[in-house]
N, CA, C and O of each residue as an XYZ file, in Angstrom:
428
protein
N      80.517     19.783    -16.388
C      81.705     19.699    -17.214
C      82.730     20.689    -16.694
O      82.401     21.837    -16.395
N      83.960     20.246    -16.589
C      85.004     21.134    -16.110
C      85.390     22.154    -17.175
O      85.110     21.972    -18.360
N      86.027     23.215    -16.740
C      86.572     24.200    -17.671
C      87.992     24.535    -17.232
O      88.457     24.053    -16.199
N      88.673     25.354    -18.011
C      90.085     25.614    -17.732
C      90.277     27.005    -17.133
O      89.476     27.914    -17.351
N      91.349     27.141    -16.382
C      91.681     28.434    -15.799
C      92.314     29.366    -16.821
O      92.281     30.585    -16.653
N      92.883     28.811    -17.865
C      93.558     29.616    -18.876
C      93.589     28.880    -20.203
O      92.626     28.215    -20.582
N      94.695     29.007    -20.897
C      94.854     28.377    -22.206
C      94.912     26.857    -22.064
O      95.310     26.331    -21.025
N      94.511     26.169    -23.119
C      94.573     24.710    -23.139
C      95.594     24.263    -24.174
O      96.069     25.079    -24.964
N      95.936     22.989    -24.182
C      97.022     22.533    -25.053
C      96.551     21.928    -26.370
O      97.377     21.411    -27.121
N      95.270     21.972    -26.678
C      94.778     21.274    -27.860
C      94.238     22.196    -28.945
O      93.855     21.710    -30.009
N      94.194     23.493    -28.722
C      93.674     24.396    -29.741
C      94.775     24.819    -30.705
O      95.938     24.908    -30.311
N      94.423     25.082    -31.966
C      95.441     25.536    -32.922
C      96.099     26.850    -32.480
O      97.309     27.020    -32.635
N      95.304     27.775    -31.932
C      95.828     29.022    -31.367
C      95.498     29.021    -29.889
O      94.327     29.039    -29.510
N      96.499     29.002    -29.071
C      96.327     28.889    -27.623
C      96.388     30.267    -26.985
O      97.464     30.737    -26.615
N      95.248     30.909    -26.857
C      95.201     32.275    -26.345
C      94.930     32.240    -24.841
O      93.973     31.615    -24.383
N      95.776     32.911    -24.096
C      95.583     32.985    -22.645
C      94.346     33.822    -22.330
O      93.997     34.735    -23.078
N      93.697     33.508    -21.232
C      92.517     34.273    -20.836
C      92.937     35.631    -20.279
O      93.980     35.770    -19.640
N      92.105     36.610    -20.537
C      92.340     37.956    -20.016
C      92.071     37.972    -18.503
O      91.358     37.105    -17.999
N      92.632     38.945    -17.777
C      92.326     39.052    -16.346
C      90.805     39.154    -16.132
O      90.133     39.951    -16.786
N      90.282     38.349    -15.225
C      88.853     38.350    -14.920
C      88.010     37.440    -15.792
O      86.852     37.184    -15.461
N      88.551     36.943    -16.895
C      87.775     36.105    -17.817
C      87.413     34.755    -17.199
O      86.301     34.265    -17.397
N      88.333     34.155    -16.459
C      88.062     32.863    -15.820
C      86.947     33.009    -14.785
O      86.076     32.144    -14.685
N      86.971     34.092    -14.020
C      85.930     34.358    -13.019
C      84.580     34.564    -13.701
O      83.566     34.013    -13.272
N      84.581     35.355    -14.758
C      83.343     35.601    -15.506
C      82.772     34.304    -16.066
O      81.567     34.070    -15.982
N      83.622     33.469    -16.632
C      83.161     32.185    -17.183
C      82.578     31.297    -16.089
O      81.552     30.648    -16.291
N      83.234     31.270    -14.933
C      82.751     30.439    -13.825
C      81.362     30.884    -13.380
O      80.468     30.054    -13.213
N      81.178     32.185    -13.188
C      79.876     32.695    -12.785
C      78.833     32.477    -13.876
O      77.663     32.240    -13.575
N      79.244     32.556    -15.143
C      78.306     32.331    -16.243
C      77.808     30.886    -16.239
O      76.627     30.641    -16.484
N      78.693     29.930    -15.965
C      78.285     28.517    -15.898
C      77.267     28.311    -14.783
O      76.264     27.623    -14.975
N      77.520     28.902    -13.625
C      76.610     28.754    -12.493
C      75.278     29.447    -12.784
O      74.214     28.913    -12.468
N      75.339     30.622    -13.380
C      74.110     31.355    -13.701
C      73.255     30.621    -14.727
O      72.035     30.785    -14.746
N      73.882     29.813    -15.582
C      73.126     29.067    -16.606
C      72.647     27.711    -16.088
O      72.105     26.922    -16.862
N      72.836     27.419    -14.793
C      72.272     26.206    -14.228
C      73.256     25.207    -13.666
O      72.839     24.211    -13.075
N      74.559     25.435    -13.829
C      75.535     24.500    -13.243
C      75.506     24.618    -11.723
O      75.336     25.713    -11.187
N      75.669     23.506    -11.037
C      75.716     23.531     -9.573
C      77.081     23.963     -9.060
O      77.195     24.446     -7.933
N      78.106     23.797     -9.866
C      79.440     24.275     -9.537
C      80.237     24.358    -10.826
O      79.793     23.868    -11.864
N      81.413     24.975    -10.770
C      82.229     25.175    -11.966
C      83.631     24.618    -11.709
O      84.546     25.371    -11.373
N      83.802     23.305    -11.865
C      85.110     22.701    -11.565
C      86.150     23.006    -12.642
O      85.812     23.316    -13.784
N      87.415     22.912    -12.256
C      88.510     23.117    -13.198
C      89.117     21.778    -13.587
O      89.029     20.801    -12.843
N      89.730     21.748    -14.757
C      90.266     20.508    -15.308
C      91.457     19.977    -14.515
O      91.515     18.782    -14.224
N      92.388     20.826    -14.167
C      93.605     20.355    -13.487
C      93.885     21.184    -12.243
O      93.693     22.400    -12.229
N      94.342     20.503    -11.206
C      94.751     21.177     -9.977
C      96.172     21.721    -10.136
O      96.413     22.908     -9.916
N      97.102     20.859    -10.516
C      98.508     21.233    -10.604
C      99.048     20.894    -11.976
O      98.637     19.915    -12.598
N      99.974     21.716    -12.440
C     100.587     21.496    -13.747
C     101.411     20.216    -13.739
O     102.188     19.962    -12.819
N     101.228     19.431    -14.763
C     101.955     18.181    -14.891
C     103.406     18.460    -15.304
O     103.671     19.402    -16.051
N     104.319     17.660    -14.828
C     105.742     17.874    -15.132
C     106.139     17.316    -16.493
O     107.091     17.797    -17.108
N     105.414     16.300    -16.967
C     105.770     15.646    -18.221
C     104.512     15.402    -19.045
O     103.395     15.470    -18.532
N     104.707     15.119    -20.320
C     103.593     14.748    -21.178
C     102.908     15.936    -21.835
O     103.288     17.091    -21.642
N     101.883     15.611    -22.621
C     101.187     16.626    -23.412
C     100.504     17.676    -22.547
O     100.390     18.833    -22.953
N     100.050     17.289    -21.364
C      99.285     18.234    -20.550
C     100.151     19.146    -19.687
O      99.622     19.899    -18.868
N     101.478     19.092    -19.857
C     102.321     20.014    -19.097
C     102.114     21.454    -19.572
O     102.475     22.395    -18.866
N     101.539     21.631    -20.760
C     101.254     22.971    -21.279
C      99.807     23.373    -21.070
O      99.411     24.460    -21.491
N      99.012     22.539    -20.438
C      97.602     22.847    -20.183
C      97.511     23.714    -18.931
O      98.260     23.511    -17.975
N      96.598     24.674    -18.938
C      96.468     25.552    -17.772
C      95.955     24.784    -16.555
O      95.247     23.786    -16.690
N      96.316     25.256    -15.386
C      95.937     24.606    -14.133
C      95.627     25.666    -13.083
O      95.859     26.855    -13.298
N      95.101     25.223    -11.948
C      94.895     26.166    -10.846
C      96.233     26.569    -10.240
O      96.419     27.723     -9.857
N      97.164     25.625    -10.153
C      98.500     25.902     -9.619
C      99.526     25.647    -10.723
O      99.923     24.504    -10.946
N      99.956     26.704    -11.413
C     100.883     26.524    -12.538
C     102.310     26.211    -12.078
O     102.604     26.193    -10.882
N     103.185     25.967    -13.053
C     104.580     25.620    -12.765
C     105.271     26.659    -11.891
O     106.085     26.301    -11.039
N     104.964     27.928    -12.085
C     105.666     28.981    -11.329
C     105.139     29.143     -9.908
O     105.686     29.935     -9.140
N     104.086     28.407     -9.540
C     103.630     28.402     -8.158
C     102.601     29.476     -7.835
O     101.880     29.964     -8.706
N     102.558     29.826     -6.560
C     101.508     30.715     -6.064
C     101.741     32.184     -6.390
O     100.927     33.029     -6.018
N     102.825     32.507     -7.071
C     103.058     33.900     -7.481
C     102.327     34.240     -8.787
O     102.305     35.399     -9.199
N     101.736     33.246     -9.430
C     101.091     33.449    -10.727
C      99.732     34.146    -10.594
O      99.005     33.931     -9.624
N      99.408     34.971    -11.569
C      98.098     35.629    -11.610
C      96.988     34.604    -11.619
O      95.954     34.810    -10.985
N      97.182     33.502    -12.327
C      96.154     32.468    -12.412
C      95.819     31.917    -11.019
O      94.647     31.736    -10.690
N      96.836     31.654    -10.211
C      96.605     31.163     -8.845
C      95.826     32.200     -8.038
O      94.866     31.857     -7.347
N      96.235     33.467     -8.123
C      95.536     34.522     -7.377
C      94.082     34.633     -7.824
O      93.198     34.846     -6.995
N      93.823     34.489     -9.131
C      92.446     34.544     -9.642
C      91.602     33.391     -9.103
O      90.436     33.582     -8.756
N      92.188     32.195     -9.032
C      91.460     31.030     -8.511
C      91.145     31.223     -7.026
O      90.032     30.938     -6.584
N      92.124     31.706     -6.259
C      91.904     31.957     -4.832
C      90.817     33.009     -4.653
O      89.942     32.859     -3.800
N      90.867     34.058     -5.441
C      89.854     35.120     -5.350
C      88.463     34.573     -5.676
O      87.486     34.914     -5.009
N      88.378     33.740     -6.684
C      87.090     33.148     -7.054
C      86.520     32.326     -5.902
O      85.318     32.373     -5.640
N      87.370     31.580     -5.223
C      86.906     30.732     -4.131
C      86.579     31.475     -2.854
O      85.847     30.957     -2.012
N      87.102     32.673     -2.692
C      86.876     33.411     -1.445
C      85.956     34.612     -1.612
O      85.580     35.240     -0.622
N      85.584     34.944     -2.850
C      84.730     36.105     -3.107
C      83.263     35.686     -3.098
O      82.818     35.003     -4.020
N      82.506     36.078     -2.083
C      81.114     35.641     -2.011
C      80.148     36.484     -2.842
O      78.954     36.185     -2.864
N      80.620     37.520     -3.521
C      79.705     38.414     -4.223
C      78.915     37.684     -5.296
O      79.487     37.031     -6.168
N      77.624     37.800     -5.225
C      76.669     37.276     -6.206
C      76.544     35.760     -6.235
O      75.659     35.251     -6.923
N      77.376     35.018     -5.531
C      77.290     33.565     -5.607
C      75.963     33.055     -5.066
O      75.362     32.159     -5.658
N      75.498     33.608     -3.955
C      74.235     33.144     -3.386
C      73.069     33.409     -4.325
O      72.117     32.631     -4.373
N      73.141     34.499     -5.066
C      72.067     34.826     -6.007
C      72.062     33.880     -7.212
O      71.016     33.666     -7.825
N      73.204     33.322     -7.548
C      73.308     32.486     -8.741
C      72.982     31.018     -8.482
O      72.406     30.349     -9.340
N      73.346     30.517     -7.311
C      73.167     29.093     -7.016
C      71.683     28.731     -7.068
O      70.840     29.384     -6.453
N      71.394     27.670     -7.820
C      70.014     27.204     -7.945
C      69.237     27.840     -9.083
O      68.087     27.472     -9.322
N      69.841     28.789     -9.791
C      69.132     29.406    -10.915
C      69.083     28.439    -12.089
O      69.951     27.577    -12.226
N      68.100     28.580    -12.909
C      67.941     27.734    -14.091
C      67.555     28.591    -15.284
O      66.853     29.592    -15.141
N      68.010     28.200    -16.438
C      67.640     28.858    -17.683
C      66.913     27.830    -18.533
O      67.456     26.761    -18.814
N      65.698     28.141    -18.944
C      64.924     27.242    -19.800
C      65.107     27.718    -21.238
O      64.646     28.801    -21.596
N      65.776     26.918    -22.061
C      66.037     27.355    -23.443
C      64.770     27.357    -24.289
O      63.843     26.584    -24.050
N      64.751     28.233    -25.273
C      63.629     28.313    -26.208
C      63.774     27.319    -27.355
O      62.799     27.004    -28.038
N      64.994     26.826    -27.565
C      65.251     25.908    -28.681
C      66.118     24.744    -28.216
O      66.717     24.787    -27.141
N      66.172     23.713    -29.037
C      67.063     22.585    -28.814
C      67.840     22.345    -30.096
O      67.273     22.403    -31.187
N      69.115     22.080    -29.974
C      69.952     21.787    -31.137
C      70.323     20.307    -31.070
O      70.848     19.832    -30.063
N      70.043     19.589    -32.153
C      70.354     18.165    -32.215
C      71.387     17.952    -33.317
O      71.197     18.391    -34.451
N      72.467     17.280    -32.977
C      73.488     16.937    -33.958
C      73.312     15.462    -34.293
O      73.493     14.606    -33.427
N      72.966     15.159    -35.522
C      72.648     13.787    -35.915
C      73.778     13.140    -36.702
O      73.530     12.296    -37.563
N      74.991     13.521    -36.422
C      76.126     12.962    -37.130
C      76.720     11.839    -36.296
O      76.991     12.023    -35.109
N      76.924     10.687    -36.901
C      77.503      9.550    -36.183
C      79.004      9.765    -35.982
O      79.675     10.261    -36.887
N      79.542      9.403    -34.820
C      80.981      9.539    -34.609
C      81.769      8.631    -35.553
O      81.256      7.592    -35.969
N      82.999      8.998    -35.897
C      83.808      8.179    -36.802
C      83.965      6.748    -36.257
O      84.226      6.550    -35.070
N      83.803      5.777    -37.127
C      83.986      4.382    -36.749
C      82.776      3.729    -36.108
O      82.830      2.556    -35.739
N      81.690      4.465    -35.970
C      80.510      3.872    -35.330
C      79.834      2.868    -36.243
O      79.344      1.837    -35.782
N      79.805      3.161    -37.531
C      79.172      2.246    -38.487
C      80.223      1.727    -39.456
O      81.117      2.475    -39.853
N      80.131      0.457    -39.844
C      81.088     -0.086    -40.829
C      80.847      0.556    -42.191
O      79.733      0.991    -42.485
N      81.889      0.617    -43.026
C      81.712      1.190    -44.371
C      80.670      0.426    -45.161
O      80.557     -0.793    -45.038
N      79.911      1.141    -45.971
C      78.839      0.514    -46.771
C      79.395     -0.159    -47.997
O      78.641     -0.734    -48.782
């Protein structure tokens, strides 16, 4: 599952990520068993609802902290070799037994 480099456009409170938070989240996904940590968007959209969604390359271009953080993540080899291939076996399983809206006709 992809994740975002910063704030997203669908939360009631859109809080930007702190410096280093995106890197920490990426390594956490890999350490918990992900084979890679993809991002939702490459470039900021010019129109539509997702123009406010965070991207690897924001509207202001390569001068943005977000762009520098993404480049650093891709070029920093520290700890990546130790994390790749790791697995976490959970002690519990959570099951949500709620049907999505509209799945069953009204009774």
